[in-house]
N, C-alpha and C positions, 0 to 999 in steps of 0.2 A: 504494500500500500504506500503510495508516494506521500511524502511529507507535505502538509498543507502550505500553500503560498499565500502571502498577504497581498491584498489589493492596495497597492501604493499609488493609486491614481493621483492622490493629493500631492505627492512628492514628485512623481515622474512627469505628469502633465503640467501641474501648477498653473501658471498664467495662461497657458494655451487653452486649458479647459474653460477658464472664465471668459476668454475672448470669444469663444464660439457660442456663447449664450445668445438666444434670440431676444430682442427687446420686448419687454412686457408693456411698455408705455412710451409714447413718443411725445415730446414736448420741447419747446425752445429750439426746434430744429435738430434735435438729436434723439436717439433712442435710449431709453433707460432700461437696463437689464436688472435682473434680480440682485446681482452683485452691487450695482450702483445704489439701489434702494437700501440694501442692507448696510452698506458702508456709511451712507448718510445718516441712517437711524442710529447706528452705533456711535458715530462721531458726535452727534447732537446730544444724545442722552448720556453718554459717558462724560461729556463736558459738564452738563448740568449736575450730575451726581457728584463729580469731583469737586466742583466749586462749593456746593452746599456742605459736603462733608468736611472739606478743607476749612471753610469758615468756622464750622462748629468746633473742629479740633483747635484752631487758633484761639477761639474764645476760651476754651478750657485751659489752654496753655497760659493765657494771659491772666486768668482768674484761678491760678493754681494754688488754692488755699488748703486743700486736703490731698496731698500727693498720693497717699495710700489708696485713695479711691480714683482720682482723676487720671492717674497714670494708666489704669486699666480701661477707663472710658476712652481715652485717646487711642489706645490700641484697638478697641472695638470699632470706633469710628473709622479708623484707617482701613478697615476691611472694605468699606464702600469704594474709595478710590482705587484700591488694589484690584477689585473685581472689575470696575469700570474701565480702568486703563488697560488691563490685560485683555479685556474683550476687544478693545480697539486695536491693540498691537497684534493680537491673534488674527483679526480680520485682515489687516494689512499684510502681515508676514505669515500667511497661513501655512507655508511650508514648514515653519518651525513653531507652529502654535502649540504643539504637544509640550514643549519645554516650558513655555510661559504658563500654560494651564496647570501643570503639575506644581509649579512654584506657587501659583495663586491658591490652589487648593491646600497646599501645605500651610499657608498662613491662616487658613480657616481654623486649624487646630489650635493655634496660639490665641485666636480670638475667642474660642470657646473656653479655653483655660482662663483667659483674662476675665471673661464674664463670670465664671464661677468664683474666682478670687474676689471680684468686686462684690458679689453677694455676701461672701464671708466677711469682707471688711465693713459692709453695712451693719453686720451684727456686732463685730468687735474689731478693733483696729489692728491687733497683732495675733499671730498664730497661737501664742501661749494663752491669750484671753479667749480665743476661739475654742481651744480645747476645753478650757474651764466651762465655757458656755454649753458646749455639747455634752459634757458630763451630766448635765442636769436635764437633758432632753430625753423624753420617752419616745422612741421611734414608733411611727405608725407603720401599718402593713405596707408592703410593696404594692405599687400600682400594677395594673394588668400588663402583661400576662402571667407574672410570677405567681399570683394566688392560684392559678390553675395547676402549676407545678407543685405547689405546697400540698395540694390534696392527695397527691400520689407519692409524696416524699417525707411524710411525717407530721404535717400540719404547720401551724404558724410558728411554733416555738421549738420545732425539732426538724432535723434534716438539713440538706444543703441550701434550701431556699428559705430558711427560717428568718424571723425578725430578730435582729441583733438585740441582745439583752442590755447592751450599753449604748448610750447615745454617742459616746466617743468612738466606739467601734463602727457604728453606723456612719459617722462622719468620715472615718478613715476609708470605708468601702466606697462612699461617694467620691472621695478625694482621688482614690486610685482609678475609679471608673472614668473620671474626667481626664486626668492627666495621662492615662495610657494612650489616649488618642494623639497626644503630641508626639509620643515616641513612635507609635505605629505609622502615623502619617509621614513623619520625616523619613523613616526607614523605607517605606514604599515609594516615596518621591525619588529617592536614589535608585531604587529598583526599576522604576518606570524609565528614568533617564538612561540608565545603563543598558537596559534591554532595547530601548529605542535606538541607541547608538549601534547596537549589535544587530539590529533588524529583527528582533524577536518580540517586540511589543505589539505592534499592529493594532492601532486604536480602532480601526474600522471593522475588526473581527471579534466575535465572541467565542471563537474556537479555543478549547483548552490547550491547544498546541502553542498558543501564544500567551505572553505574560499579561496582556491587558485584562482578560477576564479574571485572572487570579488576583491581580492588584485591586481590581474593582470590588471583588468579593470581600477581601480582607479589610479594605477601607470602609466598605459599607457596614460590615459587622462592628468595626471599631467606632465609627461615628454613631451608630445606633445605640451602643452601650453608653457612650458619652452623653448623648441627648436624653436617654432614659434616666441617667443619674441626675442630670440637670432638672428634669421634670419632677423627679422624686424629691429633690432638694427644695424645689419651689413649693410643692404641695405640703411638705412638712413645715415649712417656715414662712408661708405666705402671710400669716398674721404678724409675725415679728418684722417682716419686710414691707408691710402694707404702706408705710409712709413714703417708701421709695418707688412705689408703683411698679412692682416686679413683673406683673403680668404683661405689661406693654414691652418691657425689656426682653422678657423671655420670648414673646411673640416675634420681636424683631430678629433676634438671633436664630430662632427656629425656622422662620420663613426664609431668611437669606440662605441658610444651609440647605433647607429643603429644596428650594428652587434651583440653586446652583448645582446640586448633586443629582437630584432625581430627574430633572428635565434633561440633563446631559445623558443620563443613563437611558431614559426612554428614547431619545433621539438616536443614540448609539444602537439600541436594540432594534428600532424600526428600520434603520439603514443598514443593518448587518445582513450579509448574505448567508450567515450561518443559521438563521432562524428557519423553522419549518415553513415552507411555502415561499421562501425568498424574501428579499428586502421589500418593505412597504414604501419607504422613501427612496426613490431611485433617481439617478441623474437623467436629465432630459435635455431637450434643446433650449429650454428656458431656465433651467437651474442646473449648475454643474456640481460635481462631487465636492469640491472645496466649500461651496456655499451650504451644502447639506451638513458636512462634518464640522465645519468651523463657523460659517457665517450665520446659520440659523440659531445655534445656541448663543453665540456672542450677541446677536441683536436682541434676543429675548432677555438676556442677562443685563444688558445695558439699560433697557427700559425699566426692568425691575429695580435696579440699583438706584435709579433716579427717584422712584417712588419710595423706596426704603430710606433714602437720604432725607426726605421730607419727614418721614415718620420718626427718624432718629432725633430730629430737633425737639420733639416733645418727649421722647423716651429718655434721652440723655442731655437734658438741658443744662447749660452752664450757670443759669441764674441762681440756683441754690448755693453756689459757691462764691457769690458776691459778698464782699466784706460787709455790706449793709445788713446781711443776715447773720453775720458772726463778727462783731466788731473786734473781738479778741484775737482773731486770726490774722494772718498776713500772707500776701502773695509770695510764692517761692519759685516762680517760673523764670525769673530773670527778664531781661529786656525782650519784649515781644514774645515771651514764653519759650525762648530757645533752650533753656535748661530743662523745662518740662518735656519738650519734644525729644531731647536727647535721652532723658531718663525713660520715657515711654518706649523708645526704640531699642533700649537695652533689654534684651529678652533673657538675660542670664538668670534672673530670679525664677522664670518659668522652667528653665532647664534644671535648676536646683530643686524646685518643687516636684518636678517629675521624678528625679532621683530619690527624693524623700518619700514619695509615694511607693515606689518599687521597694525601697528599703523596708517600709512597714509591711508590704505584701509578703516578702520573703523572710523577714527577721522579726519585726515587731508584732506581727499577727500571732505568733506563738506565745507571746508574753502578754497578750491583751487582757487576760483575766486577772492579772496582778494589779490592775488599776483599781482605784478606790470606787469607781462607778460600778464595779461588779460585786460590791459588798452586798451580802444578804441575798445573793442570787444562787440558785441551784441550777444545775444543768437541765435545760428544758423548761425552766420555770418562767413565769411572766415577769417582765421588767418591773422594777420598783424605782420610783422617782428618787433622785439623790437627796432631795430635801427631807425624805422620810427616814433616811438612814441616820441613826444616832450612835456614833462610834467613838467620840472623843478623839478622833483622828486629827493629827496635825500634819499638814502638807509640808513639803520641803520649804525651809526658810520661814516657817510659821512657829511661833513660840507660845501662842495662846495669850491669855490674860484679858480677853474681852475687848481687844482693840478692834477698830473698824476693819471689816473685810476679813476677820479671822474667827476662830471658834474658841470658846473657853474650854476649861479642862473637862467639862461634862458633855461636850459635843454640841452645845447649843450655839446655833449660828448667830453671830452678833452683827453681821453685815454681809455685804456681798463677798462671795468667796474670791480670793485673789491668791494666786500661787506664783510668787516671784521665784526667780532662779536662785540656786544656792549661793551663799555668800562666798565671794572670791571668784565667781564665775561670771561670764558675760554671755549668757545664752540668748542670742538674737533669734529672730524669726527664721533666718536662713540656716542656723545651726540646730534649731529645735526639731527633734523628731516628732512624728505625729503622735507617738505614745512614749514620751520621755518621762523619766523619773517615776517609773511604775512602782507601786507600793503594794505590799501584801495586805490582806484584810487585817486590820489592827486587832491586837489583843492587849488591852490595858487594864491593869488592876489598880483601881483607885483606892488610896489609903489616906486616912486622916493624918495630918502632920503631928509629929511628936511635940508634947508641951514642953519638952526639955531641950528644944533646939536641935542642932545638928548632932545626930547620934554618932559619937566617936569620930567626928570629923569626916564621915563618909561622904558628905555632900549629897545625901539622898534627896534632900528637899531644896537644894539650891536652884532648881529649875523654876520654882514658883516664888518670885520676889513678892514680898508683902505677906507671906503666909504666917510670919511671926507677929504681925501687927494686930493690934486690937481693932475694934470697930471704928475708932477715930483715927487710925493710921499711925498710932504711937507704938513704940517698941516696949514690951514688958520690962519692968525693972530688973536689972542684972543680966539682961540679954541684949542682943544687938543684931544687926543685919548679918546675913551669912557672910563668912570670910573675915569678920572683924574680931577684935579681942576686947570684949567688954570689961574685963578685969585688969587690963593692962593700962596703967596710968602713965606709962612713959610716953613722951612725945618727942 
């Protein structure tokens, strides 16, 4: 059986195929072919989309008062000009469109990761505070279709598709599900380019003999997982995120990705000669092969990007970051926002976040039950809210004493939980693991302090300053604070 060959009409014929098109309309003394119409549409709508998105990016850069949020907003907005400009370049240089398109689709993964990170920063500004927040979250059941699989795999709280018993574990799963797309997409971008150079990609074919169908399947599975995790994240936290209008933001991201990926897939399927019955979209005297493979998807995408650019004005407005709304803040974007633009285009934080996610998947997941959020949970039992757990547990760097944001010695919460890094360390968000400083379920034996002070100098009670004091804060006669010499009169 001979090895299948790829239909390389797009490359071999190129301009000659377009020149042979029959005009579909005659005006101003010349005939307009489908290629002329498509090129005009792409040029006009790509320019509109780029100008609108560029203006909004510049406004965020100039009003750069919350870098931890606006950096990701600029990245999301940049997806519009990327798609629009690549559509125009692909239409003009359609012989090399495959290289531009895979680079365009690669940026899509970083936009999704930036959107997820933005939602997390809306909840808490740092990763450490985000972990503390999710420790108190009671995960809801997964959205369809996982509940179907739960029925045949052990139920809601058992089996591979169970609901996580810890909100932190649930957050880690969502985290990995989103950031895996960055890794998968970049890898298969290189695969597509290398196989195209070697002649084994064949974008016009869905035959398994070529790399195109395999790259498309892996990328489709990866983006489906990422979007599923984003939807699950939104449904779980839409009440907490209500003031930021998350539905409109989710809709923008979802529709851009939906149209860019699936319409290209449909056109590729309809124009493929490998489908039963032959291709539906075929080259004719009025439309050439390059216009089917490149021109039609590019024209549709350019029109859609101009529409989404307008919607983004309302979804990602810069006005909430105006100093009039927060007089205590200040703009940090530099002259005309150049610092903000440079910071937004530095994607190193997303690379590190992806590595952090895989680290948890292969290392941290095995230690997840050591976290305090698993206290009072039995394997297969329903989750318990962290506020209901009374352990007298002290997190790393917390000494108790009823100070704000800590717990007293009897486990009563005296303020919002805050878990600072250990003294002497500088655990930044980039270094913090998704499940760092894990702790065993505490076992604390509470004892009444001795009325005779420190027992034989053992220091047993020195962790509780003030325990020797009476109700008015005075030290009993003949005694003193731990570590002092009450009977030593020498000075």
